[in-house]
C-alpha positions as CSV (number, residue, x, y, z in Angstrom):
1,X,0.0,0.0,0.0
2,X,1.4,3.4,-1.0
3,X,1.0,6.2,1.5
4,X,0.1,9.6,0.0
5,X,2.2,12.5,1.3
6,X,0.2,15.0,3.3
7,X,-0.6,18.2,1.4
8,X,1.6,21.1,2.1
9,X,-0.1,23.7,4.3
10,X,0.7,27.3,4.9
11,X,1.9,28.2,8.4
12,X,-0.4,29.7,11.0
13,X,-0.1,33.2,12.5
14,X,1.9,33.0,15.7
15,X,1.9,36.7,16.5
16,X,0.4,39.9,15.2
17,X,1.4,43.5,15.7
18,X,-0.9,46.3,14.3
19,X,0.9,49.2,12.7
20,X,-0.3,52.8,12.5
21,X,-0.4,52.7,8.7
22,X,-3.1,50.0,8.7
23,X,-0.6,47.2,8.1
24,X,0.0,44.1,10.3
25,X,3.4,42.7,11.1
26,X,2.8,39.0,11.3
27,X,5.0,36.3,12.6
28,X,4.2,32.8,11.3
29,X,4.7,29.4,12.9
30,X,7.6,28.7,10.5
31,X,9.5,31.8,11.9
32,X,8.8,34.1,8.9
33,X,7.9,37.7,9.6
34,X,5.8,39.4,7.0
35,X,3.7,42.5,6.6
36,X,0.1,42.4,5.4
37,X,-1.5,45.6,4.1
38,X,-5.2,46.0,5.2
39,X,-5.7,49.3,3.4
40,X,-7.4,47.7,0.3
41,X,-10.0,46.2,2.7
42,X,-10.9,49.4,4.6
43,X,-13.7,50.5,2.4
44,X,-15.4,47.1,2.1
45,X,-18.3,46.0,4.2
46,X,-17.5,44.8,7.7
47,X,-13.9,45.9,7.4
48,X,-14.9,49.7,7.3
49,X,-14.8,49.6,11.1
50,X,-11.0,49.0,10.8
51,X,-10.6,52.6,9.5
52,X,-10.7,53.6,13.2
53,X,-7.0,53.1,14.1
54,X,-8.0,52.5,17.8
55,X,-10.2,49.7,16.8
56,X,-7.7,48.4,14.2
57,X,-5.1,48.1,17.0
58,X,-7.5,45.6,18.8
59,X,-6.5,42.8,16.5
60,X,-5.7,39.5,18.3
61,X,-4.9,35.9,17.4
62,X,-8.1,33.9,17.1
63,X,-6.8,30.6,18.5
64,X,-7.2,28.9,15.1
65,X,-4.1,30.1,13.3
66,X,-5.4,33.5,12.1
67,X,-6.3,36.9,13.5
68,X,-9.6,38.5,14.5
69,X,-11.0,41.8,15.7
70,X,-13.6,42.1,18.5
71,X,-16.6,42.3,16.2
72,X,-15.4,39.2,14.4
73,X,-13.8,40.6,11.3
74,X,-11.1,38.1,10.3
75,X,-8.8,37.2,7.5
76,X,-8.0,33.7,6.3
77,X,-4.5,32.6,7.4
78,X,-3.7,31.4,3.9
79,X,-4.5,34.9,2.5
80,X,-2.3,36.5,5.2
81,X,0.6,34.3,4.4
82,X,0.3,34.3,0.6
83,X,-0.5,38.0,0.1
84,X,1.9,39.5,2.7
85,X,5.3,40.8,1.9
86,X,8.6,39.8,3.7
87,X,9.4,42.1,6.5
88,X,12.4,44.4,6.1
89,X,13.7,46.8,8.7
90,X,12.6,49.9,6.7
91,X,13.9,52.3,9.3
92,X,17.5,51.0,8.8
93,X,17.3,50.4,5.1
94,X,15.8,53.8,4.4
95,X,18.6,55.7,6.3
96,X,21.3,57.2,4.2
97,X,24.5,58.2,5.9
98,X,25.8,61.3,4.4
99,X,28.4,62.0,7.1
100,X,31.4,63.7,5.6
101,X,34.5,61.9,6.9
102,X,36.5,65.1,6.7
103,X,34.0,66.9,9.1
104,X,33.6,69.9,6.7
């Protein structure tokens, strides 16, 4: 009897940090850190409530591998993983050092 391999599955969300620009910094169970942009959803149906940054910051893990807000808005963990961008330390990468070594 031949055993079929288990289908590959995207990792679950292990941690979520809401950012002031309506993005979410997500840490996944495989250790990857990514950023998901919620702005395209902010004018759609139940997600309109997320326009309020105070409410947006109330996001929490839902216990099932994804995230959820208090009024039950949620995003599929597969969507979060597949549509998010790798996290880069933008503060450091955006800095340019123009120090003149001659101190002129």
